[in-house]
FIPAKE-857394 format. One record per residue (C-alpha): residue number from 1; residue in one letter; x, y, z. Coordinates in Angstrom, 2 decimals, padded with zeros to 5 digits, always signed. Layout:
% FIPAKE-857394
+-----+------+---------+---------+---------+
! seq ! type !      px !      py !      pz !
+-----+------+---------+---------+---------+
! NUM !    A !       X !       Y !       Z !
...
+-----+------+---------+---------+---------+
END
This chain:
% FIPAKE-857394
+-----+------+---------+---------+---------+
! seq ! type !      px !      py !      pz !
+-----+------+---------+---------+---------+
!   1 !    M ! -003.68 ! -010.52 ! -018.64 !
!   2 !    S ! -004.12 ! -010.37 ! -014.88 !
!   3 !    A ! -002.07 ! -009.98 ! -011.95 !
!   4 !    N ! -002.40 ! -011.22 ! -008.61 !
!   5 !    I ! -001.65 ! -008.41 ! -005.94 !
!   6 !    Q ! -001.37 ! -009.37 ! -002.48 !
!   7 !    W ! -000.63 ! -006.79 ! +000.80 !
!   8 !    I ! +000.28 ! -009.09 ! +003.88 !
!   9 !    L ! +000.33 ! -007.24 ! +007.30 !
!  10 !    Y ! +002.48 ! -008.86 ! +009.97 !
!  11 !    E ! +001.44 ! -007.66 ! +013.37 !
!  12 !    N ! +004.20 ! -006.57 ! +016.05 !
!  13 !    Q ! +002.19 ! -007.33 ! +019.31 !
!  14 !    I ! +004.53 ! -005.83 ! +021.36 !
!  15 !    N ! +004.19 ! -002.40 ! +020.14 !
!  16 !    N ! +001.05 ! -002.63 ! +018.43 !
!  17 !    D ! +002.85 ! -001.91 ! +014.89 !
!  18 !    F ! +002.52 ! -003.58 ! +011.82 !
!  19 !    L ! +004.99 ! -004.30 ! +008.89 !
!  20 !    V ! +003.75 ! -004.84 ! +005.14 !
!  21 !    K ! +005.12 ! -007.21 ! +002.63 !
!  22 !    F ! +003.79 ! -006.91 ! -001.32 !
!  23 !    L ! +003.47 ! -009.74 ! -003.37 !
!  24 !    L ! +003.14 ! -009.63 ! -007.18 !
!  25 !    N ! +002.03 ! -012.82 ! -008.75 !
!  26 !    E ! +003.28 ! -014.63 ! -005.51 !
!  27 !    K ! +006.82 ! -012.79 ! -005.79 !
!  28 !    E ! +008.23 ! -010.45 ! -003.31 !
!  29 !    A ! +007.88 ! -007.19 ! -004.52 !
!  30 !    T ! +009.60 ! -003.90 ! -003.78 !
!  31 !    I ! +007.46 ! -000.59 ! -004.03 !
!  32 !    N ! +009.41 ! +002.23 ! -005.81 !
!  33 !    G ! +009.79 ! +005.54 ! -003.93 !
!  34 !    L ! +008.99 ! +003.52 ! -000.34 !
!  35 !    Q ! +011.87 ! +002.87 ! +001.87 !
!  36 !    N ! +011.66 ! -000.55 ! +003.38 !
!  37 !    C ! +012.09 ! -000.89 ! +007.41 !
!  38 !    G ! +015.74 ! -002.30 ! +007.05 !
!  39 !    T ! +014.73 ! -005.72 ! +005.79 !
!  40 !    P ! +014.16 ! -006.53 ! +002.23 !
!  41 !    F ! +010.61 ! -006.36 ! +001.07 !
!  42 !    Y ! +009.06 ! -005.22 ! +004.56 !
!  43 !    Y ! +007.74 ! -001.70 ! +005.11 !
!  44 !    K ! +006.35 ! -000.19 ! +008.04 !
!  45 !    W ! +002.47 ! +000.49 ! +008.06 !
!  46 !    V ! +002.85 ! +003.97 ! +008.85 !
!  47 !    D ! +005.06 ! +004.65 ! +005.90 !
!  48 !    V ! +002.83 ! +002.67 ! +003.49 !
!  49 !    K ! -000.35 ! +004.53 ! +004.44 !
!  50 !    E ! +001.42 ! +007.98 ! +004.34 !
!  51 !    F ! +002.79 ! +007.32 ! +000.83 !
!  52 !    Y ! -000.35 ! +006.02 ! -000.64 !
!  53 !    T ! -002.32 ! +008.95 ! +001.08 !
!  54 !    L ! -000.02 ! +011.33 ! -000.65 !
!  55 !    K ! -000.35 ! +009.80 ! -003.90 !
!  56 !    L ! -003.83 ! +009.76 ! -003.48 !
!  57 !    D ! -004.34 ! +013.41 ! -002.86 !
!  58 !    K ! -002.02 ! +014.18 ! -006.09 !
!  59 !    M ! -004.84 ! +012.84 ! -007.73 !
!  60 !    G ! -007.14 ! +014.53 ! -005.93 !
!  61 !    I ! -008.82 ! +011.73 ! -004.11 !
!  62 !    H ! -009.29 ! +012.17 ! -000.59 !
!  63 !    S ! -010.66 ! +009.92 ! +002.39 !
!  64 !    G ! -014.62 ! +010.11 ! +002.38 !
!  65 !    D ! -014.70 ! +010.68 ! -001.65 !
!  66 !    N ! -017.21 ! +008.12 ! -003.13 !
!  67 !    M ! -014.60 ! +005.73 ! -004.78 !
!  68 !    H ! -017.33 ! +003.99 ! -006.43 !
!  69 !    E ! -018.64 ! +006.69 ! -008.69 !
!  70 !    Y ! -014.94 ! +007.88 ! -009.29 !
!  71 !    L ! -014.29 ! +004.42 ! -010.89 !
!  72 !    M ! -017.54 ! +004.56 ! -012.94 !
!  73 !    N ! -016.48 ! +007.73 ! -014.54 !
!  74 !    V ! -012.61 ! +006.65 ! -015.11 !
!  75 !    R ! -011.99 ! +007.27 ! -018.69 !
+-----+------+---------+---------+---------+
END
């Protein structure tokens, strides 16, 4: 089985901000634990980045780590 996961970024050129919409198998998806920006299915990029950075930190994975090596050793 497989899944199609997409992150679509929308740029607000007025304030140089981005919104993110997630699709799972071509359908809009919500992310548990992440607050939308007031419109369903849309999230602020800064919130998405912080949310996933904290998840990675809890797994002991940090910016600059060798992810290829990490994935080759996952069991």
